[in-house]
GULUM-963984 format. One record per residue (C-alpha): residue in one letter; y, z, x. Coordinates in steps of 0.25 Angstrom, whole numbers, padded with zeros to 4 digits, always signed. Each point is the difference from the previous one (the first is absolute). Layout:
<nodes>
AYZX/...
</nodes>
This chain:
<nodes>
M+0050+0055+0008/Y-0014-0006-0001/K+0007-0014-0004/E+0007+0000+0013/L-0012+0003+0008/I-0008-0010-0007/K+0011-0011+0003/K+0000+0003+0015/Y-0015+0000+0001/A-0001-0013-0008/K+0009-0008+0009/N-0009+0001+0011/I-0014-0001-0006/T-0010-0010+0006/T-0011-0008-0006/E-0010+0008+0008/Q+0006+0013-0005/V-0002-0005-0015/K-0014-0005+0003/E-0004+0014+0007/Y+0006+0008-0011/A-0008-0009-0010/L-0013+0002+0007/K+0003+0015+0000/E+0001-0001-0015/G-0013-0008-0002/V+0006-0014-0001/N-0001-0012+0009/V+0013-0007+0000/K+0002-0014+0005/D+0011-0004+0009/E+0007-0008-0011/E+0000+0012-0009/A+0005+0009+0011/N+0011-0010+0003/L+0004-0001-0015/F+0000+0015-0001/I+0010+0001+0012/N+0008-0012-0007/I+0001+0008-0013/L+0005+0013+0008/N+0010-0008+0007/T+0006-0007-0012/R-0002+0009-0012/L-0002+0014+0006/D+0013+0006-0006/E-0004-0006-0014/M-0014+0007+0002/L+0006+0013+0004/N+0010+0000-0012/G-0011+0001-0010/N-0005-0015-0001/A-0012+0001+0008/L-0010-0003-0010/N+0008-0012-0005/V+0000-0006+0014/L-0014+0003+0003/N-0004-0007-0013/E+0008-0013+0004/Y-0010-0001+0012/K-0012+0004-0007/D-0006-0015+0000/K+0003-0001+0015/I-0008+0011+0005/S-0015+0004-0002/E-0004+0009-0012/S-0004+0011+0010/S+0013+0000+0007/Y+0008+0000-0013/N-0008+0011-0006/K+0001+0008+0013/L+0015-0002+0000/L+0001+0005-0014/E-0008+0012+0004/L+0009+0003+0012/Y+0012-0002-0009/D-0005+0011-0009/K-0003+0009+0011/Y+0013-0001+0007/K+0010-0004-0011/K+0005+0015+0000/F+0007-0003+0014/I+0008-0012-0006/D+0003+0004-0014/
</nodes>
């Protein structure tokens, strides 16, 4: 059930929404990082939802800031119960 809700939400997420959420979480995300995140969601969401999220995140580790990467890992740990 959660996977389908995540998929529906992810299809419509905007750069501004990514940046606003990041700020709420204490990370300042640049447009390039937000766009990369959206691209990952659009192209690899099924893979991420089917247990391969950490591998996907690790592939992009060098393309985002250390603070953004660390926050993504923290959020993954917090929310993985909804996708595992």
